[in-house]
N, C-alpha and C positions, 0 to 999 in steps of 0.2 A: 601945207596940208590943212584941211578944214577939220573942225571939231565934229564929233559924232553926237547925234541926238539919241537920248535914251528915255522913252516914256516911263513914268513912274507914278505910283500912288503913295501918299503918306498916310499912315494909319497909327492909331494909338489905342492902348488898352490900359486904363487906369494910370495914365501918365507915362507908360512904357511905350516908346514910339519906334516904329519900324518903317523902312522904305520897301515897297514891293515892286519888283522888276521881273518881267518875263526873262527866263534864262537865255533865250535866243538873243537878247540885247546885251548880254554881259558875258560873252564867251571867253574874252581875254582878260587875265589878271583880275578876277573878281575881288580878291582881297584888297587890291589897290583901289578898285572902284568903291568898295565899302568905306575905306578910310576917307576918300575924297567926298563921297556923297553924304556921309554921316557927320562930317565936320560942321559944327554949328555956326562957325564964322565964315568959312569960305565955301561951304557946300549947302546942302538943304538942311541937314541936322537930323540926327536920329540916334537911338541906342544900337540899332543894327540894320543890316540889309538882308532881305529875304528874296532869294531867287526861286522861281517856280516853273514847273513844266507839267504838262498833262501826259499821263501814261495810262492807256486803257481806261479803266473806270476810277482812277484815283489821280491825285496830284503828288508831285515830288517837291519837297521843300528843302532848300539848302540855305543855311543861316551863317552870316558873318557878323561878328561883333564890330563895334565902331573902331576898334584898333586893328581891324583886318584879320584877326584870328577867327578860325571857324568854330562853330558850336554845334553840338549834336541836335539840340532841340530847345524850344522856348514855348512855354505854355501860353504866354501872352501873344507871342509871335504867331503861334498856331491859330489862335482866334482872330488875330489881325488878318492873316491870310484868308481865313474863312470869310471874314467880313468883306474883303476886297473881291473875292471870287463870286460871292453872292451879289454884291453891289454891281459888279460888271456883267452879270448874267452868264457867268461861265459854269455854273452848276445848276442842276435841276433838282428841286426838292430841298429838304432841310438837312439831309445827311451828307457829310463830306468826309472822304477818306484821304488821308495825307501820309505819304511815306516820308519819314524823317530819319535822321541819324540815330534815333532811339527806337526805330521800328515803325510799324504802321499804327497810326493813331486816328481816332474818329471823332468828329464833331457832330453834335446834334443841335440844330437851330431851335431856339426857344422863343424867338420873336425879334422884331425890328421896329425902329422908329426913325424914319428918314435914312440916314447913312450910319446909324448906330445899331448894332446887332448884339444879341445875347446868345451865348453858346454854352452847352455843357459838353466838356471834352473828356473822353476816356484817355487818361494819361498813362495807362499801363500800370504794372505793379512797381512798388518801390523795391530797390535791390540793395544788397550788401549793407543792410542797416547795422550799425555798430554804435552801441551806447557806451558812454563813459570813456571815450578815447582821450588819453592825457597828452596834451601838447605843450611843450616848453615854449613860452613866450617871454623872451628876455629873462628876467630873474624870477618869473612866476610860472606856474603850471595851470593850464586851462583845461577843464573837462568839456568835451564837445560830443555831439552826436553826428556821425557821418553816414551818408547814404547816397544812392544814385536814383535820380528820376530819368535815367537815360543820359543825364549829365551829372557831374559831381556836386555835392552840397555838404557844407559844414554848418551845423546849427548850434548856436550858443544861447543859453537861457540867461540873459543879462539885460541891462538897460540899453535901449536902442541908441542912446546918445553916444555910446562908445564905438559906433560904426566907423567913424573916420579914423580911429586909432586901430581897431582890430581888423577891419575889412582888408586893407592892403597887406597887412602882416600875414593873415591866414590864407589869403588868396595865393601867396607865393611861399607858404610854409613848405619845408622840406618833406613833410608828410604827404604832400599832394604834388607828385612829380609833373602832373599835367595841369596844375593850378586847380582852384575850386571856387564855386560860388559860396558866399558867406551870408548867413542869416542870423540876425540878433532878434531874439524872441522874448516878449513879455507876456506872461499869462494873465488874462483878465478874469475868466471864469471857465467852467468846464467845456464851454462851447465857443469861446472867444479868445483870440490871441492878437497881439500887435506885433508886427514884423517890420524890420528894416533890412534892406538887401544891398550887398556889395556884389555886383555881378562880375564874373570872370571876363576880362576883356572889355568891360564897359564902365566899371566903377559903380558908384552909388546911382541907383535908379529909383523911380517913384514906386514901382511895384514889380512883381515877378510871378509868373504862373507856376513854373517849376519850383521856385523858391517858396511860394505859398504852400504848394503841395508838400514839399520836404519839411517845412516848418510844422504843418499840421500832423504829418506822420510822426515826426520826432516828438511832438507834444503828446501824441497818443501813446507811443511806445514807452515814453518816460512817465506815463500815468498822470500827466498834467491835464489832459483833456480827453474828450471822447467825441466821436463823429456824430453829426456834422460839425465842422469847425469853421467859424467865421474868421477870416484872416484880414485884419485891418492894416493896410499899407498906407504910406503917405499919399499915394495917388488914388486910393479907393479900396473897396472891400470885395474880396473874392470868397467863394464858398467851396470848401473841400470836404468830400465824403470819402471815407476809407474804412473798410473792415479788414482786419488782418488776413493775409493770404489772398486778398482780392485786389482788383485794380483801384487806382485812385481816380476819382471823378472831380473835375474842376469846373466851376461855373462862374462866368464873369462876362463883362461887356467888351466890345471892341468897335471902333469907329473908323470910317474912312473920312479923313479930314481935308484932303487935297489931292488933285491929280495935275500932272504937268509934264514938262520935258526938261531933262537935265542935259546940259551941254558938256560933254566929256572932251577935255582938251587933248590934243594929240601928244 
């Protein structure tokens, strides 16, 4: 039996990288395909795999983490898909509608330079915001802010250097039966924060769109910051705008860095 060829594009948004594949090329066992393609030693390497298809006047995005688990949405992945669709000439104009596991989201193109694109994304409203949730971590108690950006987040205001310790513990904490994304946030000033992210199913990544959104919202509701908020991640800076009871708007870059063919073994 011969191997199957799968066309792909590799994209990145502030160091958070995704492989883009048309859904028609990944109909069987996409979670296993994600594990294989995202492997940085034996595959192409990425934080996640995005499958897409066109339906009427929008696109449908399905996301898998590098460990093969599914995820509802990714803010960086959303912009990466927008970058690829624009680069490939699959969209007309600067507005892109994408159906995700978190609902219908919209991208507005702000400009491009070569294969690098800048988008402002309507990420929808934050949900289920809870301040001051107390979690037992070993022999101590940690106060966190939890919320959903269509996917779950746990925000801790503490030194980012603790990510390697707290990230995996909180991701798998009993308080989160479906696991959670974890953000450690340092406040710089009223409009600036620093954030480190431990992503559910991927571990530490260079940045996160929904993580930046969740961190900014948590900073605002805890009266540490006010909109707009610059979120400085190891991989780059994103801008988050949010007024209570309204949608979150996320602005950042995304680039198409390579296209090729992946040879899937039988």
